[in-house]
C-alpha positions as CSV (number, residue, x, y, z in Angstrom):
1,X,-127.4,16.3,117.2
2,X,-124.5,15.0,115.1
3,X,-121.0,16.1,114.3
4,X,-121.3,15.7,110.5
5,X,-120.7,19.4,109.8
6,X,-117.6,19.5,111.9
7,X,-116.1,16.5,110.1
8,X,-115.6,14.8,113.5
9,X,-117.2,11.4,114.4
10,X,-120.7,12.0,115.8
11,X,-121.4,11.3,119.5
12,X,-124.7,9.8,120.7
13,X,-126.8,12.1,118.6
14,X,-129.1,9.3,117.6
15,X,-130.0,8.4,121.2
16,X,-133.0,9.7,123.2
17,X,-131.7,8.1,126.4
18,X,-128.2,6.9,127.2
19,X,-129.4,3.4,128.0
20,X,-131.9,0.7,127.0
21,X,-135.0,2.7,127.9
22,X,-138.0,3.2,125.6
23,X,-139.9,6.4,125.4
24,X,-143.1,4.5,126.5
25,X,-141.4,3.1,129.6
26,X,-139.9,6.5,130.4
27,X,-143.3,8.2,130.2
28,X,-144.8,5.6,132.5
29,X,-142.1,6.1,135.0
30,X,-142.4,9.9,134.8
31,X,-146.2,9.6,135.3
32,X,-145.9,7.5,138.4
33,X,-143.4,9.9,139.9
34,X,-145.5,13.0,139.0
35,X,-148.5,11.4,140.7
36,X,-146.8,11.8,144.1
37,X,-146.6,15.6,143.6
38,X,-142.9,16.2,143.9
39,X,-141.5,19.7,144.5
40,X,-138.0,18.9,143.4
41,X,-136.2,16.3,141.3
42,X,-132.4,15.5,141.4
43,X,-130.8,13.6,138.6
44,X,-127.5,11.9,139.4
45,X,-125.2,11.5,136.4
46,X,-127.9,13.1,134.3
47,X,-126.2,13.2,130.9
48,X,-128.5,15.4,128.9
49,X,-131.4,14.7,131.4
50,X,-134.1,13.4,129.1
51,X,-135.9,11.5,131.9
52,X,-135.5,14.5,134.2
53,X,-137.2,16.7,131.6
54,X,-140.0,14.3,131.1
55,X,-140.7,14.2,134.9
56,X,-140.8,18.0,135.0
57,X,-143.2,18.0,132.0
58,X,-145.5,15.5,133.9
59,X,-145.2,17.4,137.2
60,X,-145.5,21.1,136.3
61,X,-145.1,22.2,139.9
62,X,-141.6,20.6,140.3
63,X,-138.2,22.0,139.7
64,X,-135.2,19.9,138.7
65,X,-131.4,19.8,138.9
66,X,-129.2,17.5,136.9
67,X,-125.6,16.9,137.8
68,X,-122.9,15.4,135.6
69,X,-119.2,15.9,134.8
70,X,-119.7,15.8,131.0
71,X,-120.0,19.4,129.8
72,X,-121.1,18.4,126.3
73,X,-124.0,16.4,127.6
74,X,-125.0,19.2,130.0
75,X,-125.0,21.7,127.2
76,X,-127.3,19.4,125.2
77,X,-129.6,19.2,128.2
78,X,-129.8,22.9,128.5
79,X,-130.7,23.2,124.8
80,X,-133.4,20.6,125.2
81,X,-134.8,22.4,128.2
82,X,-134.9,25.7,126.3
83,X,-136.6,24.1,123.3
84,X,-139.3,22.6,125.6
85,X,-140.0,25.6,127.7
86,X,-138.4,24.2,130.8
87,X,-135.3,26.3,131.1
88,X,-136.6,28.3,134.1
89,X,-137.4,25.1,136.0
90,X,-134.2,23.1,135.6
91,X,-130.5,23.6,136.2
92,X,-127.7,21.5,134.7
93,X,-124.7,21.6,137.0
94,X,-121.2,20.3,136.2
95,X,-120.0,18.6,139.3
96,X,-119.2,15.2,140.8
97,X,-122.1,13.3,142.3
98,X,-120.0,12.0,145.2
99,X,-120.5,14.2,148.2
100,X,-122.9,16.5,146.4
101,X,-124.8,18.9,148.7
102,X,-127.8,19.3,146.4
103,X,-130.1,16.9,148.2
104,X,-132.4,15.9,149.7
105,X,-135.1,15.9,147.1
106,X,-138.6,14.4,146.7
107,X,-137.4,12.4,143.6
108,X,-133.9,11.2,142.8
109,X,-133.0,9.7,139.4
110,X,-129.9,7.6,139.0
111,X,-129.9,5.8,135.6
112,X,-126.8,3.8,134.9
113,X,-124.7,6.2,137.0
114,X,-124.5,4.6,140.5
115,X,-120.8,4.2,140.1
116,X,-120.6,8.0,140.5
117,X,-121.6,7.6,144.1
118,X,-118.9,5.1,144.9
119,X,-115.4,5.5,146.2
120,X,-113.1,6.4,143.2
121,X,-110.7,3.6,142.3
122,X,-112.7,1.0,144.2
123,X,-114.9,-1.7,142.6
124,X,-118.4,-0.6,142.0
125,X,-120.6,-1.5,145.0
126,X,-124.3,-1.0,144.6
127,X,-124.8,-1.2,148.4
128,X,-122.6,1.9,148.8
129,X,-124.5,3.7,146.0
130,X,-127.9,2.8,147.6
131,X,-126.8,4.3,151.0
132,X,-125.8,7.5,149.2
133,X,-129.1,7.6,147.4
134,X,-131.0,7.1,150.6
135,X,-129.3,10.2,152.0
136,X,-130.3,12.3,148.9
137,X,-134.0,11.6,149.1
138,X,-136.5,12.7,151.7
139,X,-138.5,10.1,153.7
140,X,-141.4,9.1,151.6
141,X,-139.7,10.3,148.4
142,X,-138.9,8.2,145.3
143,X,-135.7,7.0,143.8
144,X,-135.6,5.5,140.3
145,X,-132.4,3.4,140.0
146,X,-131.3,2.0,136.7
147,X,-128.8,-0.7,137.5
148,X,-127.2,-3.6,135.7
149,X,-127.7,-7.2,136.9
150,X,-126.9,-10.6,135.5
151,X,-129.9,-12.3,133.8
152,X,-127.9,-15.5,134.3
153,X,-124.4,-16.4,135.3
154,X,-122.1,-15.5,132.4
155,X,-119.8,-18.1,130.9
156,X,-116.0,-17.6,130.9
157,X,-116.2,-17.0,127.1
158,X,-118.9,-14.4,127.5
159,X,-117.0,-12.6,130.2
160,X,-113.9,-12.6,127.9
161,X,-116.0,-11.0,125.2
162,X,-117.3,-8.1,127.4
163,X,-115.5,-5.0,128.7
164,X,-111.9,-5.3,129.7
165,X,-111.5,-7.1,133.1
166,X,-115.2,-8.2,133.2
167,X,-115.9,-10.7,136.0
168,X,-118.9,-12.3,137.7
169,X,-118.6,-9.9,140.7
170,X,-119.3,-6.9,138.5
171,X,-123.0,-7.4,139.0
172,X,-125.6,-9.2,141.2
173,X,-128.7,-11.2,140.2
174,X,-132.0,-9.3,140.2
175,X,-133.2,-10.7,143.5
176,X,-130.0,-9.9,145.3
177,X,-130.0,-6.4,143.9
178,X,-133.6,-5.7,145.1
179,X,-132.7,-7.2,148.5
180,X,-130.0,-4.6,148.8
181,X,-132.5,-1.8,148.3
182,X,-134.5,-3.0,151.3
183,X,-131.3,-3.2,153.4
184,X,-130.5,0.4,152.4
185,X,-133.9,1.7,153.8
186,X,-136.2,1.5,150.7
187,X,-139.3,-0.3,149.8
188,X,-139.3,-1.4,146.2
189,X,-142.6,-0.4,144.8
190,X,-142.0,-1.1,141.1
191,X,-139.5,-3.5,139.5
192,X,-139.1,-3.7,135.8
193,X,-136.3,-4.6,133.4
194,X,-135.2,-3.6,129.9
195,X,-136.6,-5.7,127.1
196,X,-134.7,-7.2,124.2
197,X,-136.2,-4.5,121.9
198,X,-135.0,-1.7,124.2
199,X,-131.5,-3.2,124.3
200,X,-131.4,-3.6,120.5
201,X,-132.7,0.0,119.9
202,X,-130.1,1.4,122.3
203,X,-127.1,-0.6,121.0
204,X,-127.9,0.1,117.4
205,X,-128.7,3.7,118.1
206,X,-125.5,4.1,120.1
207,X,-123.4,3.3,117.0
208,X,-125.8,4.3,114.1
209,X,-124.5,7.8,113.4
210,X,-120.9,6.6,113.8
211,X,-121.4,3.7,111.4
212,X,-122.9,6.0,108.8
213,X,-120.0,8.4,109.3
214,X,-117.4,5.6,108.9
215,X,-119.1,4.3,105.7
216,X,-118.8,7.8,104.1
217,X,-115.3,8.6,105.3
218,X,-113.1,5.5,105.1
219,X,-110.0,7.6,104.6
220,X,-110.6,10.2,107.3
221,X,-107.6,10.7,109.7
222,X,-109.8,9.6,112.6
223,X,-111.4,6.7,110.7
224,X,-109.1,3.9,111.9
225,X,-109.3,4.8,115.6
226,X,-113.1,5.3,115.3
227,X,-113.6,2.0,113.5
228,X,-111.6,0.1,116.0
229,X,-113.5,1.5,118.9
230,X,-116.9,1.0,117.3
231,X,-116.1,-2.6,116.3
232,X,-114.9,-3.3,119.8
233,X,-118.2,-1.9,121.3
234,X,-120.4,-3.9,118.9
235,X,-118.4,-7.1,119.6
236,X,-118.7,-6.7,123.3
237,X,-122.4,-6.6,123.0
238,X,-122.9,-9.4,120.4
239,X,-120.2,-11.8,121.7
240,X,-120.4,-10.8,125.4
241,X,-123.3,-9.4,127.3
242,X,-126.2,-9.7,124.9
243,X,-128.9,-11.7,126.7
244,X,-126.6,-11.9,129.8
245,X,-126.5,-8.4,131.2
246,X,-129.9,-6.9,132.1
247,X,-130.9,-3.4,133.3
248,X,-133.4,-3.1,136.1
249,X,-135.4,0.1,136.6
250,X,-136.3,0.1,140.3
251,X,-138.7,2.6,141.7
252,X,-138.0,2.8,145.4
253,X,-139.8,4.7,148.3
254,X,-137.6,5.9,151.1
255,X,-138.9,4.4,154.3
256,X,-139.4,6.8,157.2
């Protein structure tokens, strides 16, 4: 899905997942979730819901709901569900995750979207997000949390190269993050982290279609703005968080 025909810069069409997640890892996660026989799956900040759809494919008795505030991504999710024969088993709902009344569910997915469960205008707090996730899953149910963590303490120069206002308090170390899941009422049954290959595939795929678009349209009215944004994104990765920021995929069981 690209925007070439419209003449506008493309948006995320080259990505399967909106994060450093390989198809093989996603399928393993989906298989483990399906083995528990879930009846329903809730995806928080689902985007176009690729992992949600894979869980439903692996668990043919389950129904799913994805919530997000991005209408374009939700429309893409509905189209994907239709093309894969899943439209009658999944709903994509445009709403805020904070305070949602859609839970509890047997499986809750939250990949790179835990900030949607935190107080607006406040610093991101994974402890707050984990408590919200605990309320959205039934006892014995599974949560898959995709959450950032520091692989190592970033230097001042690396922080300066990241996103605006980046500071050490933005993330925890992996051990401290997993400890928080236990404090929130979970047992961490599977801990895995994105590989360098997954990061490189995501970061390159995130900009691929836009880079091709820019190369072909240097004089387009939107080229200067698009070029500045794309160069800033690439620089933040290569000069900032590459090898410093990790993504953990934690499969958690809600304790009774």
